[in-house]
VOVORO-708425 format. One record per residue (C-alpha): residue number from 0; x, y, z; residue in three letters. Coordinates in pm, 1 decimal. Each point is the difference from the previous one (the first is absolute). Last residue first. Layout:
BEGIN
PT	NUM	X	Y	Z	ALA;
...
This chain:
BEGIN
PT	464	12718.4	16153.1	12753.7	ASN;
PT	463	-230.4	-201.7	-223.0	LYS;
PT	462	-195.8	195.6	-255.4	PRO;
PT	461	-380.9	6.0	10.1	GLY;
PT	460	-194.3	-297.3	-133.8	GLY;
PT	459	-360.6	84.1	80.0	ALA;
PT	458	-175.7	299.1	-150.2	PRO;
PT	457	-108.9	292.5	220.0	PRO;
PT	456	-361.7	-3.6	125.3	ALA;
PT	455	-247.6	206.9	-204.2	SER;
PT	454	-220.2	-299.3	-84.0	PRO;
PT	453	-36.6	-75.1	373.5	ASP;
PT	452	-48.8	-372.6	50.9	PRO;
PT	451	-324.7	-110.0	168.2	PRO;
PT	450	26.7	-11.2	379.8	PRO;
PT	449	178.8	-290.1	170.8	VAL;
PT	448	-112.6	-287.5	223.0	THR;
PT	447	-344.4	-51.9	-152.0	GLY;
PT	446	63.7	-360.4	-94.6	ALA;
PT	445	-85.2	77.7	-361.3	ALA;
PT	444	247.9	290.3	4.6	LEU;
PT	443	268.6	-219.1	152.0	GLU;
PT	442	-68.7	-263.6	-266.6	PHE;
PT	441	30.9	257.4	-277.3	GLU;
PT	440	323.7	145.8	140.1	ALA;
PT	439	170.0	-334.6	61.3	ARG;
PT	438	206.8	5.5	-324.5	PRO;
PT	437	135.3	351.2	64.6	ARG;
PT	436	274.2	73.7	-256.6	GLU;
PT	435	-134.7	-272.7	-227.5	LEU;
PT	434	-330.5	188.6	-10.2	SER;
PT	433	143.9	219.5	-275.1	GLY;
PT	432	-22.1	-281.8	-251.3	LEU;
PT	431	-18.4	218.5	-310.7	SER;
PT	430	-64.2	-176.3	-330.4	VAL;
PT	429	171.9	131.6	-312.4	ILE;
PT	428	121.7	-324.9	-154.4	GLU;
PT	427	185.4	68.3	-324.0	ARG;
PT	426	-119.3	-159.9	-322.0	LYS;
PT	425	131.3	-331.0	-132.0	PHE;
PT	424	283.8	-125.5	-220.3	LEU;
PT	423	286.4	220.9	120.7	ALA;
PT	422	-113.2	-46.9	360.6	SER;
PT	421	18.1	-375.8	-51.1	LEU;
PT	420	362.4	15.0	-116.4	THR;
PT	419	103.1	230.3	284.2	TRP;
PT	418	-170.6	-228.3	247.9	GLU;
PT	417	178.7	-304.6	-137.4	THR;
PT	416	336.7	177.0	15.1	LEU;
PT	415	-61.8	92.0	364.4	VAL;
PT	414	-98.2	-355.8	89.6	ARG;
PT	413	298.3	-153.3	-180.9	ALA;
PT	412	249.0	237.8	162.3	LYS;
PT	411	-149.1	-68.3	345.0	ARG;
PT	410	33.4	-376.4	-40.5	ASN;
PT	409	353.7	33.4	-136.0	VAL;
PT	408	103.1	168.3	324.1	THR;
PT	407	107.8	361.6	58.9	PRO;
PT	406	-87.9	303.3	-216.2	VAL;
PT	405	318.3	102.6	-179.3	ARG;
PT	404	-55.7	-143.2	-349.2	SER;
PT	403	-358.0	128.3	-3.1	LEU;
PT	402	137.2	337.4	107.3	HIS;
PT	401	231.3	23.8	-299.3	TYR;
PT	400	-250.3	-131.0	-254.0	VAL;
PT	399	-273.2	235.9	119.7	ARG;
PT	398	216.7	310.4	-4.6	HIS;
PT	397	149.4	-101.9	-336.0	MET;
PT	396	-351.4	-15.8	-146.0	PHE;
PT	395	-82.2	344.7	138.6	TRP;
PT	394	325.0	138.5	-143.1	ALA;
PT	393	-73.3	-150.1	-342.2	PRO;
PT	392	-363.6	130.1	13.8	TYR;
PT	391	79.4	363.5	69.4	GLY;
PT	390	354.2	108.2	69.0	LYS;
PT	389	352.1	-137.3	-21.9	LEU;
PT	388	337.7	149.4	79.5	LYS;
PT	387	314.8	-212.4	-25.2	ARG;
PT	386	293.6	66.1	232.5	GLY;
PT	385	-8.2	-349.6	145.9	TYR;
PT	384	-367.1	55.3	88.9	VAL;
PT	383	-195.1	326.0	-4.4	HIS;
PT	382	-367.6	-87.6	-18.8	ALA;
PT	381	-335.6	171.9	-39.6	VAL;
PT	380	-350.6	-146.0	-10.9	GLY;
PT	379	-337.0	-33.5	-170.2	LYS;
PT	378	-175.7	-316.3	-119.5	HIS;
PT	377	-243.6	9.8	297.7	LEU;
PT	376	101.5	269.9	244.7	GLY;
PT	375	308.1	213.0	54.9	LEU;
PT	374	237.3	-287.9	77.7	SER;
PT	373	356.8	69.7	107.8	ALA;
PT	372	338.1	-150.2	-86.9	VAL;
PT	371	337.8	83.0	149.1	SER;
PT	370	369.6	-34.3	-72.1	GLY;
PT	369	291.8	-240.9	26.6	VAL;
PT	368	138.0	107.7	337.6	TYR;
PT	367	346.1	-150.6	23.9	ALA;
PT	366	13.9	-283.1	251.9	HIS;
PT	365	269.6	-80.1	251.4	GLU;
PT	364	-57.6	-137.5	347.7	TYR;
PT	363	334.3	-84.6	156.8	ASP;
PT	362	79.7	-366.0	59.4	THR;
PT	361	91.3	-151.9	336.9	LEU;
PT	360	283.9	-244.9	61.3	ALA;
PT	359	-70.9	-342.2	153.2	GLN;
PT	358	-30.2	-105.2	363.3	GLY;
PT	357	-297.3	-229.5	-65.0	ARG;
PT	356	-248.2	216.1	191.2	LEU;
PT	355	139.1	309.6	-172.3	SER;
PT	354	-28.7	-157.6	-345.7	ALA;
PT	353	-366.5	-87.3	62.9	ALA;
PT	352	-64.7	354.8	119.3	ILE;
PT	351	185.7	135.0	-303.4	ASN;
PT	350	-201.9	-208.1	-245.8	ASP;
PT	349	-324.8	114.9	161.4	ALA;
PT	348	104.5	363.6	-26.4	LEU;
PT	347	114.0	-35.5	-359.6	THR;
PT	346	-340.9	-136.7	-101.8	ARG;
PT	345	-188.3	253.2	209.1	ALA;
PT	344	198.3	281.6	-160.4	GLN;
PT	343	-128.9	-106.8	-341.4	ARG;
PT	342	-363.8	18.9	107.1	VAL;
PT	341	50.1	328.4	186.3	ALA;
PT	340	195.4	167.7	-282.0	HIS;
PT	339	-274.8	-31.6	-259.5	GLN;
PT	338	-271.3	53.9	261.0	ALA;
PT	337	116.8	350.4	86.6	ASN;
PT	336	197.6	175.7	272.7	PRO;
PT	335	266.3	148.0	-230.9	ALA;
PT	334	349.7	-132.0	69.2	CYS;
PT	333	221.7	250.9	177.6	GLU;
PT	332	269.2	239.5	-122.9	LYS;
PT	331	254.6	119.9	254.6	GLY;
PT	330	308.1	-79.4	-205.0	PRO;
PT	329	-10.8	41.3	-379.4	ALA;
PT	328	9.9	-257.7	-279.3	GLY;
PT	327	-367.9	-80.4	45.2	ALA;
PT	326	50.8	-377.5	-31.9	THR;
PT	325	91.8	-45.4	367.6	VAL;
PT	324	-336.7	138.9	108.2	ASP;
PT	323	29.6	7.5	378.3	PRO;
PT	322	-306.4	-146.5	178.1	VAL;
PT	321	-219.9	219.9	221.3	ALA;
PT	320	-250.8	-252.1	130.8	ALA;
PT	319	-370.7	4.0	86.2	ALA;
PT	318	-124.0	22.6	-358.2	ASP;
PT	317	191.1	-310.8	-105.7	GLY;
PT	316	281.7	-163.2	192.9	ALA;
PT	315	120.6	-75.6	352.8	GLY;
PT	314	216.7	-237.2	198.5	TRP;
PT	313	95.7	-45.3	365.3	ALA;
PT	312	249.4	-269.2	109.7	HIS;
PT	311	267.7	256.7	86.0	PRO;
PT	310	-121.2	357.7	59.6	ALA;
PT	309	261.0	256.8	-106.8	GLY;
PT	308	-152.5	58.7	-343.8	ASP;
PT	307	-310.0	-212.9	-48.7	VAL;
PT	306	103.2	-271.4	-245.0	ALA;
PT	305	-121.6	41.4	-358.9	LEU;
PT	304	342.7	-90.1	-149.4	ALA;
PT	303	22.9	360.2	-125.7	ALA;
PT	302	-17.2	105.6	363.1	THR;
PT	301	-317.9	110.5	172.4	CYS;
PT	300	-120.6	301.2	199.2	ARG;
PT	299	-363.2	-85.5	66.8	LEU;
PT	298	-235.9	278.4	-109.0	ARG;
PT	297	-119.0	294.0	210.9	GLY;
PT	296	81.2	278.4	-244.2	ARG;
PT	295	304.7	111.4	198.7	GLY;
PT	294	130.6	-354.1	-25.3	THR;
PT	293	-66.8	-268.4	259.7	LEU;
PT	292	221.6	-215.2	221.7	PRO;
PT	291	-182.0	-287.3	178.7	LEU;
PT	290	-136.1	31.5	354.1	ASP;
PT	289	-355.6	-45.1	-126.3	THR;
PT	288	-332.2	182.6	49.1	ALA;
PT	287	79.9	263.3	-264.3	ALA;
PT	286	16.5	-277.3	-259.6	LEU;
PT	285	-352.2	-111.5	92.7	LEU;
PT	284	-139.8	329.5	-132.4	PRO;
PT	283	34.9	-146.7	-352.3	SER;
PT	282	202.8	213.2	-237.1	PRO;
PT	281	-184.1	281.6	-184.0	LYS;
PT	280	-219.6	2.7	-308.2	VAL;
PT	279	-94.2	244.5	-272.2	GLY;
PT	278	-287.3	229.6	-88.0	ALA;
PT	277	-258.7	-263.5	-92.4	THR;
PT	276	-306.7	152.4	169.4	TRP;
PT	275	-330.2	-51.5	-180.2	VAL;
PT	274	-258.8	270.1	72.3	VAL;
PT	273	-351.9	-96.3	-108.8	THR;
PT	272	-326.7	164.3	108.7	ARG;
PT	271	85.7	324.7	-172.4	THR;
PT	270	-76.0	371.9	6.7	PRO;
PT	269	302.6	149.5	-176.5	PHE;
PT	268	168.4	323.1	111.1	ARG;
PT	267	288.4	160.6	-188.2	SER;
PT	266	220.4	250.2	185.2	GLY;
PT	265	331.9	-112.6	-149.3	ASP;
PT	264	78.3	-184.5	324.1	SER;
PT	263	-297.8	-228.2	-52.8	LEU;
PT	262	-324.6	-29.7	199.1	VAL;
PT	261	-183.8	-329.1	-37.9	ALA;
PT	260	-353.6	34.6	137.7	THR;
PT	259	-175.3	-290.7	172.2	ARG;
PT	258	-47.5	193.9	323.2	ASN;
PT	257	375.0	11.5	56.7	GLU;
PT	256	233.1	-85.8	-286.8	CYS;
PT	255	280.3	244.5	72.3	SER;
PT	254	323.5	142.8	-139.3	GLU;
PT	253	62.7	-253.7	-277.5	LEU;
PT	252	318.5	113.2	-171.1	ARG;
PT	251	82.5	139.3	-344.4	THR;
PT	250	315.7	13.2	-210.9	GLY;
PT	249	-187.7	-198.4	-262.8	LEU;
PT	248	-380.6	4.8	-15.3	ARG;
PT	247	-108.9	-247.3	-266.2	LEU;
PT	246	-370.0	11.2	-96.7	ASP;
PT	245	-71.8	-329.1	-177.7	VAL;
PT	244	-204.1	60.6	-314.8	ASN;
PT	243	123.3	-318.1	-174.5	ARG;
PT	242	236.2	208.5	-214.9	GLY;
PT	241	128.4	142.9	326.5	ARG;
PT	240	97.1	-351.3	102.3	LEU;
PT	239	186.8	-72.9	-323.3	GLU;
PT	238	172.7	339.2	-7.4	ARG;
PT	237	120.3	-41.5	358.4	ILE;
PT	236	112.4	-355.6	-71.8	THR;
PT	235	197.3	122.4	-302.2	TYR;
PT	234	170.7	259.1	220.1	GLU;
PT	233	98.2	-273.7	243.8	GLY;
PT	232	125.2	-210.6	-286.7	MET;
PT	231	235.6	280.7	-101.0	GLU;
PT	230	97.2	88.4	359.3	PRO;
PT	229	105.9	-352.1	102.5	GLY;
PT	228	-195.6	-314.7	84.0	VAL;
PT	227	78.5	19.5	374.6	GLU;
PT	226	-109.1	366.2	23.6	PRO;
PT	225	-363.3	-111.2	-42.7	LEU;
PT	224	-142.7	350.8	27.3	ILE;
PT	223	166.5	341.1	-30.3	ARG;
PT	222	5.8	348.2	156.6	ASP;
PT	221	-13.8	-118.1	360.3	SER;
PT	220	-297.3	17.5	241.1	ALA;
PT	219	-225.6	-220.8	-212.1	GLU;
PT	218	-380.9	18.2	-10.3	VAL;
PT	217	-187.4	-215.1	-252.2	LEU;
PT	216	-362.2	99.9	-65.5	ILE;
PT	215	-263.4	-212.4	-175.1	TRP;
PT	214	-342.8	149.4	-77.3	LYS;
PT	213	-268.1	-233.3	-133.9	LEU;
PT	212	-276.4	163.6	-204.4	ASP;
PT	211	197.9	-62.9	-320.4	GLN;
PT	210	-57.5	-374.2	43.8	PRO;
PT	209	-378.6	57.5	-4.4	LYS;
PT	208	-238.7	-67.1	286.7	VAL;
PT	207	-377.2	15.9	-56.2	ASN;
PT	206	-89.3	-339.8	-146.5	HIS;
PT	205	278.6	-183.0	183.0	TYR;
PT	204	152.4	-304.3	-176.0	TYR;
PT	203	228.7	224.4	-207.5	LYS;
PT	202	154.4	129.5	321.5	ALA;
PT	201	161.9	-336.7	74.0	ALA;
PT	200	253.1	36.5	-283.0	TYR;
PT	199	102.0	348.2	114.9	ARG;
PT	198	17.9	-132.1	356.7	ALA;
PT	197	236.3	-282.5	-98.7	MET;
PT	196	238.1	222.1	-198.1	ASP;
PT	195	-2.6	262.5	273.3	GLU;
PT	194	66.8	-277.9	251.5	LEU;
PT	193	299.3	-136.0	-193.0	GLU;
PT	192	162.9	337.8	-65.4	GLY;
PT	191	-69.3	133.5	350.3	LEU;
PT	190	150.2	-307.8	166.3	ALA;
PT	189	298.8	0.7	-236.2	GLU;
PT	188	71.8	370.4	51.6	VAL;
PT	187	-42.9	-3.4	377.4	GLY;
PT	186	186.2	-321.3	75.2	ALA;
PT	185	287.9	60.9	-239.9	TYR;
PT	184	72.6	356.7	111.8	GLY;
PT	183	-212.6	308.0	-55.3	GLY;
PT	182	-151.5	29.9	346.8	GLY;
PT	181	-345.6	120.4	110.7	VAL;
PT	180	-294.2	-137.3	-196.3	PHE;
PT	179	-327.3	196.7	-5.5	VAL;
PT	178	-316.4	-152.4	-148.2	PHE;
PT	177	-298.4	220.7	-81.9	THR;
PT	176	-317.0	-182.4	-113.7	LEU;
PT	175	-148.6	-31.0	348.9	ALA;
PT	174	68.8	367.1	77.9	ALA;
PT	173	-178.6	115.6	-317.8	ASP;
PT	172	-298.7	-226.8	66.7	ARG;
PT	171	-35.3	120.1	358.6	VAL;
PT	170	12.0	362.4	-115.3	ALA;
PT	169	-250.1	-64.3	-281.6	PRO;
PT	168	-255.1	-145.6	247.0	ASP;
PT	167	-244.1	-235.5	-170.2	ARG;
PT	166	203.1	-307.0	92.4	THR;
PT	165	-32.2	-343.0	-164.4	SER;
PT	164	266.2	2.3	-271.9	SER;
PT	163	254.6	190.0	205.4	ALA;
PT	162	-42.8	-239.7	291.5	ILE;
PT	161	34.8	-305.8	-225.1	ASP;
PT	160	310.4	149.0	-163.7	LEU;
PT	159	139.2	66.2	347.6	GLN;
PT	158	-67.2	-363.6	90.6	GLU;
PT	157	217.2	-106.5	-293.2	ILE;
PT	156	289.1	206.5	138.0	VAL;
PT	155	-48.0	-134.9	354.9	HIS;
PT	154	-6.7	-363.0	-107.9	ASN;
PT	153	327.4	45.6	-189.3	ARG;
PT	152	149.8	189.1	294.8	LEU;
PT	151	-95.0	-274.8	245.3	GLY;
PT	150	156.9	-265.2	-220.1	VAL;
PT	149	325.6	197.9	-23.6	ALA;
PT	148	-5.6	83.1	372.3	GLU;
PT	147	-40.6	-366.6	91.3	GLU;
PT	146	279.8	-91.9	-240.4	VAL;
PT	145	231.6	232.1	190.6	THR;
PT	144	190.6	318.2	-85.4	LYS;
PT	143	-260.6	234.5	-143.2	PHE;
PT	142	-128.0	220.6	279.6	GLY;
PT	141	-335.6	177.6	15.2	ILE;
PT	140	-29.3	338.9	167.4	GLY;
PT	139	-321.6	123.7	161.4	TYR;
PT	138	50.5	2.3	377.6	GLU;
PT	137	379.9	-19.0	23.8	ALA;
PT	136	34.3	251.8	-283.9	LEU;
PT	135	-243.5	253.5	146.3	GLY;
PT	134	264.4	259.5	83.0	PRO;
PT	133	334.2	-97.5	-157.2	VAL;
PT	132	250.5	-106.1	264.5	PRO;
PT	131	205.8	-200.8	-250.0	LEU;
PT	130	-12.5	-370.7	-79.5	THR;
PT	129	276.0	-234.9	-105.9	ARG;
PT	128	-163.5	-334.8	-68.2	SER;
PT	127	182.8	-290.0	161.5	VAL;
PT	126	326.9	-174.5	-81.9	SER;
PT	125	159.7	-342.9	5.5	GLY;
PT	124	21.1	-209.7	317.1	PRO;
PT	123	318.2	-172.1	-122.2	ALA;
PT	122	222.4	-74.4	298.0	LEU;
PT	121	178.9	-328.7	-62.0	VAL;
PT	120	137.5	-113.5	336.4	LEU;
PT	119	241.4	-286.2	60.1	GLU;
PT	118	26.4	-181.5	333.9	ASP;
PT	117	-352.6	60.9	125.4	TYR;
PT	116	-213.6	35.4	310.2	THR;
PT	115	-374.3	59.7	-4.1	LEU;
PT	114	-194.2	200.2	255.1	THR;
PT	113	-378.6	28.7	32.9	ALA;
PT	112	-176.7	334.3	31.8	PRO;
PT	111	-264.9	44.5	270.6	GLY;
PT	110	-150.2	-277.5	210.9	THR;
PT	109	-367.4	83.0	-41.8	GLY;
PT	108	-62.3	-321.6	-190.6	GLU;
PT	107	-294.2	154.6	-186.1	ASP;
PT	106	209.1	301.3	-103.3	LYS;
PT	105	298.1	-213.4	-101.1	SER;
PT	104	-202.1	-241.6	-214.8	ALA;
PT	103	42.7	187.9	-328.9	LEU;
PT	102	371.3	9.0	72.5	THR;
PT	101	239.0	237.7	174.1	THR;
PT	100	376.8	15.8	-32.7	TYR;
PT	99	316.2	54.5	200.8	SER;
PT	98	326.3	-92.6	-172.2	VAL;
PT	97	306.7	-130.5	183.7	THR;
PT	96	372.1	-28.2	-72.2	ARG;
PT	95	98.2	152.0	335.9	LYS;
PT	94	208.5	278.0	-156.0	ALA;
PT	93	-236.7	-13.5	-296.9	HIS;
PT	92	-291.9	118.5	207.4	ASP;
PT	91	-274.4	35.0	-261.7	VAL;
PT	90	-342.0	155.2	57.0	SER;
PT	89	-366.2	-20.8	-105.4	VAL;
PT	88	-1.0	-292.6	-245.0	ALA;
PT	87	-358.5	-52.3	-117.8	GLU;
PT	86	-124.9	-355.9	-28.2	GLY;
PT	85	-88.7	-279.0	-236.6	VAL;
PT	84	271.0	-251.6	87.8	ILE;
PT	83	127.4	-209.5	-290.7	VAL;
PT	82	230.1	-291.3	86.1	GLN;
PT	81	205.7	-78.3	-306.0	CYS;
PT	80	41.3	-318.4	-205.5	HIS;
PT	79	-328.5	42.6	-190.1	GLY;
PT	78	70.0	359.9	-88.6	LEU;
PT	77	-198.5	11.3	-324.4	VAL;
PT	76	-343.5	-103.2	131.2	SER;
PT	75	41.8	159.3	341.8	ARG;
PT	74	96.0	332.3	-155.9	LEU;
PT	73	-317.4	20.3	-207.9	SER;
PT	72	70.3	215.2	-304.9	VAL;
PT	71	-202.6	313.3	-73.3	VAL;
PT	70	-99.9	172.2	-323.8	VAL;
PT	69	-191.6	-309.2	-112.4	HIS;
PT	68	-250.7	34.0	284.9	ARG;
PT	67	-74.1	354.9	-116.7	PRO;
PT	66	-128.6	-125.3	-338.9	SER;
PT	65	185.4	166.8	-284.0	ILE;
PT	64	-132.6	242.8	-263.1	SER;
PT	63	-251.6	140.4	250.9	GLY;
PT	62	131.7	356.7	-7.6	ALA;
PT	61	106.9	-13.3	365.6	ALA;
PT	60	165.8	-337.1	-58.8	ALA;
PT	59	178.1	150.7	-299.9	GLU;
PT	58	126.7	287.2	214.5	PRO;
PT	57	108.2	-246.7	273.6	LEU;
PT	56	206.2	-215.0	-239.7	PHE;
PT	55	328.8	181.5	65.9	PRO;
PT	54	-61.2	-73.5	372.1	GLN;
PT	53	51.5	-375.6	-2.3	TYR;
PT	52	-142.3	-50.5	347.0	THR;
PT	51	156.1	-271.4	216.8	MET;
PT	50	-237.9	-200.0	215.6	TYR;
PT	49	-71.7	-98.7	359.3	PRO;
PT	48	-1.6	368.1	101.6	ASP;
PT	47	169.4	158.2	302.4	PRO;
PT	46	317.5	-202.9	-58.2	THR;
PT	45	235.7	-201.2	219.5	VAL;
PT	44	191.4	-262.2	-200.4	VAL;
PT	43	191.8	-273.4	182.2	VAL;
PT	42	274.8	-204.6	-165.6	ILE;
PT	41	161.8	-295.9	177.9	GLU;
PT	40	355.8	-129.2	-23.2	VAL;
PT	39	179.7	-311.7	127.7	VAL;
PT	38	-317.0	-206.1	-28.9	GLY;
PT	37	148.3	-251.9	-241.3	SER;
PT	36	-250.0	82.7	-272.8	ARG;
PT	35	41.6	373.4	46.9	LEU;
PT	34	380.2	-26.1	-16.3	GLU;
PT	33	-13.5	-207.2	-319.8	PRO;
PT	32	-247.6	244.6	-165.8	LYS;
PT	31	193.0	311.5	95.7	LEU;
PT	30	28.7	157.8	-345.9	LYS;
PT	29	-351.0	-98.2	-111.4	LYS;
PT	28	-191.3	97.4	311.1	GLN;
PT	27	223.8	307.1	22.9	LEU;
PT	26	-121.3	99.3	-346.1	ARG;
PT	25	-364.4	5.6	104.8	LEU;
PT	24	81.3	171.8	330.0	ALA;
PT	23	181.3	278.6	-185.0	THR;
PT	22	-273.1	25.8	-265.6	TYR;
PT	21	-273.3	27.4	262.7	MET;
PT	20	168.1	251.9	226.2	GLY;
PT	19	151.0	214.2	-272.2	VAL;
PT	18	-315.2	34.2	-210.4	TYR;
PT	17	-238.7	24.3	294.5	GLY;
PT	16	-33.7	-238.4	292.5	GLY;
PT	15	175.3	195.9	274.8	GLY;
PT	14	230.4	-97.3	284.0	VAL;
PT	13	207.8	-302.1	-101.4	VAL;
PT	12	149.1	-188.8	293.4	LEU;
PT	11	273.6	-251.1	-75.1	ILE;
PT	10	19.7	-237.8	295.6	ARG;
PT	9	307.7	-217.8	44.4	ALA;
PT	8	-145.7	-326.7	121.2	PRO;
PT	7	39.5	-71.2	370.8	GLU;
PT	6	273.2	-139.0	223.1	ARG;
PT	5	-72.5	144.1	338.6	VAL;
PT	4	203.4	239.2	213.0	ARG;
PT	3	253.7	221.7	-174.4	GLY;
PT	2	-260.7	247.7	-123.5	HIS;
PT	1	-62.1	-227.4	-298.2	ARG;
PT	0	230.2	-295.7	-60.4	MET;
């Protein structure tokens, strides 16, 4: 019985199609197979994108080592026993067990957000880029959290080589060949490492651009990079990047990037056409539009069983949830908001929802963090796993093996492995498809509806707020 009126299936509503959303729904399909067949239970997934992005592969997609379509997994293809709604959840009223959401058709319908009721709620909207009020950032910054941004950044970097090769203005050339990355975590270091490797390779095809002409700058507000791999491997990464002529500015902040000039807190000024912002993430704004309990940092307050504390029939995990780390040995510690925990939490979360529906006991999430791996470009990497420290080729190989084992579906694993094999046998592709950002631009120009593009216009692909 739902709402005491009509006998209907118990609806499990999953908000979000990222790691937690997809893996939870995938496991629920398996755990609740009898209930789904008999119609006692139904699973609905509301997600803004019809695919899950495997984010650890974004740097390789940006470098061209993996095709962008192999970095994503179609939710409809893997969640065959779920109803997938491509829409944006805008608010949650857990007291009434309802979620308001918009779809791609909402604007044309003119009816406003639709409402969906539920019996069990899995709130997993993930995180968004954490931006700061830096002058010029909204106009010129480029994010690195989605596959669209990764493809756009690859096209943008190659276009800068084309600009530098064709211009007669030394100032334009210098700005085109200067690339500023803000943030020394996984996203920033891996993206810079892969793109620097790709651009250095591409430069040999330009008659008047040499690899040493490219200027790569990494800006990090703290005094270290890649804290997840430990101080020793972090120091190795610094030496490795500096050996590739990367200018590392530790203990430094981006003060402004107005007028295509990056101004740093140490007083340095760099004319540049590329500012990549990877300085952390924050919980999805959706969480603030709910009546569920949140922590001081805006994340869902959850129990070790991944239930929202004080809100029966609501569950959370991943970036959006503050989950106690029962392996830490000290109270108050929380699981890190990373992919390693998210994938494993989804498994426990699905098992606990199934147990709750069947009146069985719940299980606490328990997983000791095993370590981290990071790629610094082709055949280069760092790793700190199970207490062992690796660098160079062994760490890079471990990075690929680990993520190949974690990317979902056998089909996706086979495609990624095939691409890696082919890329080892043949040369890199260095073609820029910048028109992907505006596929109708040429037709609009031919139709006379828009003026020719302004070469000085800011690049597409700014960070999402």
